[in-house]
C-alpha positions as CSV (number, residue, x, y, z in Angstrom):
1,M,43.0,23.3,68.7
2,L,42.5,20.6,66.1
3,N,45.0,21.4,64.1
4,T,47.4,21.5,67.3
5,N,46.8,18.3,68.3
6,F,46.9,16.9,64.6
7,R,50.4,18.3,64.4
8,L,51.5,16.9,67.9
9,I,50.2,13.5,66.7
10,S,52.1,13.7,63.3
11,T,55.4,15.1,65.3
12,L,55.1,12.1,67.9
13,L,54.7,9.8,65.1
14,F,57.5,10.9,63.0
15,L,59.9,10.6,66.1
16,F,58.8,7.1,67.0
17,L,59.4,6.1,63.1
18,L,62.7,7.6,63.2
19,A,63.7,6.1,66.6
20,L,63.0,2.8,64.7
21,I,64.6,3.4,61.5
22,V,67.9,5.3,62.9
23,P,69.2,2.4,64.7
24,G,68.9,0.1,61.8
25,C,70.8,2.8,59.4
26,S,73.7,3.0,62.0
27,K,74.1,-0.6,62.7
28,Q,77.8,-1.5,62.0
29,Q,78.0,-3.6,58.6
30,E,79.6,-7.2,59.0
31,P,83.3,-7.1,58.1
32,V,84.2,-8.3,54.9
33,E,86.6,-10.9,54.7
34,T,89.8,-9.6,52.8
35,E,93.0,-11.2,51.2
36,N,94.7,-9.7,54.2
37,T,92.1,-10.7,56.9
38,A,91.3,-14.9,55.4
39,Q,92.9,-17.5,57.0
40,Q,96.3,-18.5,55.8
41,R,97.2,-21.7,55.1
42,I,100.4,-22.5,57.2
43,V,103.2,-24.9,56.1
44,I,104.1,-27.3,58.5
45,Q,106.7,-29.6,56.4
46,E,108.4,-29.1,53.3
47,I,110.8,-31.7,51.9
48,W,113.2,-31.8,48.6
49,D,114.2,-35.2,46.7
50,S,112.6,-37.6,48.8
51,H,110.2,-40.7,48.6
52,I,106.9,-42.2,49.8
53,I,106.7,-46.1,49.8
54,V,102.8,-47.3,49.5
55,T,102.0,-50.4,50.9
56,K,99.2,-52.7,51.4
57,A,99.4,-55.9,54.1
58,G,103.0,-55.1,54.2
59,D,103.5,-55.4,50.6
60,K,105.3,-52.7,48.8
61,Q,102.9,-51.3,45.9
62,A,104.2,-48.2,44.7
63,I,107.3,-45.8,45.4
64,L,106.5,-42.5,44.8
65,R,109.7,-39.9,44.0
66,Y,109.2,-36.1,44.3
67,G,111.5,-33.1,44.1
68,H,109.3,-30.9,46.2
69,M,106.8,-31.7,48.8
70,V,104.8,-29.3,50.6
71,K,102.2,-29.9,53.8
72,Y,99.8,-27.6,55.3
73,E,98.3,-27.6,58.8
74,G,95.0,-29.3,59.3
75,E,95.5,-31.2,55.9
76,S,96.0,-34.8,55.4
77,Q,97.2,-34.2,51.7
78,S,101.0,-33.6,50.7
79,Y,101.5,-31.4,47.6
80,F,104.1,-31.9,44.7
81,D,105.0,-29.3,42.7
82,Q,108.4,-30.1,41.1
83,G,107.6,-33.5,39.3
84,V,106.4,-36.8,40.4
85,Q,107.6,-40.4,39.8
86,V,105.9,-43.3,40.7
87,D,107.1,-46.7,40.3
88,F,104.5,-49.7,40.7
89,F,105.1,-53.3,41.5
90,D,103.2,-56.5,41.1
91,N,102.1,-58.9,43.9
92,N,105.1,-60.7,43.6
93,G,107.3,-57.4,44.0
94,Q,108.3,-57.1,40.6
95,H,108.4,-53.7,38.8
96,S,105.3,-53.6,36.5
97,S,105.1,-50.0,35.4
98,R,106.2,-46.1,35.9
99,L,104.0,-43.2,36.1
100,T,105.4,-39.4,35.7
101,A,103.8,-35.6,36.2
102,D,104.5,-32.4,36.5
103,A,102.8,-32.0,40.1
104,G,100.7,-34.5,42.3
105,E,99.3,-35.0,45.9
106,Y,99.1,-37.7,48.1
107,E,96.4,-38.4,50.6
108,E,98.1,-40.0,53.9
109,E,94.8,-41.8,55.3
110,T,93.8,-43.6,52.1
111,E,97.2,-43.4,50.4
112,E,95.6,-42.2,47.1
113,V,97.9,-40.7,44.5
114,I,97.3,-37.9,42.2
115,G,99.4,-36.9,38.9
116,R,98.7,-33.7,37.4
117,G,100.1,-32.1,34.0
118,N,101.9,-34.1,31.2
119,V,100.9,-37.7,32.8
120,L,102.9,-40.6,31.3
121,V,102.5,-44.3,32.4
122,V,104.8,-46.9,30.6
123,S,104.4,-50.3,31.4
124,D,107.3,-53.1,31.4
125,S,105.1,-54.7,29.0
126,G,105.2,-52.2,26.4
127,F,101.7,-50.0,26.9
128,V,102.3,-46.3,27.1
129,M,99.3,-43.7,28.2
130,K,99.5,-40.3,28.3
131,T,96.8,-38.1,29.9
132,E,96.6,-34.7,32.0
133,R,95.2,-36.1,35.1
134,I,95.2,-39.4,36.9
135,E,94.5,-41.0,40.3
136,Y,95.7,-44.1,41.9
137,D,93.6,-46.0,44.5
138,A,95.8,-48.3,46.6
139,A,92.9,-50.0,48.1
140,L,91.6,-50.9,44.6
141,E,95.1,-51.2,43.0
142,K,93.6,-49.3,39.8
143,I,94.8,-46.2,38.2
144,F,91.7,-43.8,36.9
145,S,91.5,-40.9,34.6
146,D,88.3,-38.9,33.8
147,T,89.8,-37.0,31.1
148,L,91.4,-37.5,27.6
149,V,93.6,-40.4,27.3
150,M,95.8,-41.7,24.5
151,M,96.9,-45.1,24.7
152,I,100.0,-46.8,22.6
153,T,99.9,-50.5,22.3
154,P,103.3,-52.3,21.7
155,D,102.0,-53.1,18.1
156,S,101.7,-49.2,17.7
157,D,98.1,-49.3,17.5
158,T,96.8,-45.8,19.1
159,L,93.3,-45.7,21.2
160,W,91.8,-42.3,22.5
161,S,89.0,-42.1,24.9
162,I,87.4,-40.0,27.7
163,G,87.7,-41.9,30.8
164,F,90.1,-44.8,31.6
165,E,90.3,-47.4,34.0
166,S,93.1,-50.1,34.5
167,N,95.3,-52.0,37.1
168,A,98.9,-50.4,37.4
169,D,100.3,-52.5,34.9
170,L,97.9,-51.3,32.0
171,T,97.1,-55.4,31.5
172,H,93.5,-54.9,32.4
173,R,92.1,-51.9,30.8
174,I,88.9,-50.2,30.6
175,F,88.2,-47.2,28.1
176,F,85.2,-45.2,28.2
177,K,83.8,-43.4,24.9
178,P,86.5,-44.7,22.9
179,R,88.0,-43.8,19.6
180,I,90.5,-46.4,17.8
181,H,93.0,-46.0,15.1
182,F,94.9,-49.2,13.8
183,N,98.4,-48.6,12.5
184,R,98.5,-52.4,11.5
185,H,96.5,-54.5,9.1
186,I,93.2,-55.9,10.7
187,D,91.1,-59.0,9.7
188,I,87.7,-57.6,9.8
189,T,86.3,-60.9,9.3
190,N,87.6,-62.6,12.7
191,L,87.4,-59.2,14.6
192,N,84.6,-60.4,16.4
193,E,85.7,-63.5,17.3
194,N,89.2,-62.3,18.3
195,A,87.3,-59.5,20.5
196,K,85.4,-62.5,22.4
197,S,88.3,-64.4,22.9
198,E,90.7,-61.2,24.3
199,N,87.9,-59.5,26.0
200,V,89.0,-56.7,23.6
201,V,85.4,-55.2,23.5
202,K,82.7,-55.0,26.2
203,N,79.2,-56.4,25.2
204,D,77.4,-53.4,26.6
205,T,79.5,-51.0,24.5
206,T,80.2,-48.6,27.3
207,G,84.0,-49.2,26.9
208,I,86.8,-51.2,25.5
209,Q,89.1,-53.5,27.3
């Protein structure tokens, strides 16, 4: 009798545990998102061989020309994949420099411009800058880069740095982690005095202007 009751209790306990476990095992798995089920970006606009004018308070700051532009639903950015050319203008409306890149982006809300791949900036005053990525902030009227930059001056001096900040015509420059190579003779006896008068070297040594 005792063995019979024990077997009955064991059987009931087993069935109870089984009833708890089976539903958990048979619960359907959450669907796995695949390339086919993922939400696709929907193209809402494509334009070829056109331009965008960037302004501030009604004054023309830049003209962005592109080979091909695509815009996606729900995004404020426009993407360029067939070359970008940006012409910058000073406060008097005079042309000051030109930026070219393989590709880029334009943010409509902030009018920020990004250039990527073989970026080249040439100022009308003779400065040349090369890098792989650059940003133009229309509100600040400045260009930035956080990657390797090479600058060639009108005197053929070359400067490399990791990180760069300047106005669009390259006349007020800040280089971070700079490395300088001079192609002309420098009078080192007057270098400190020249640096002070020309604002070439920042006092905190974090960059070079």
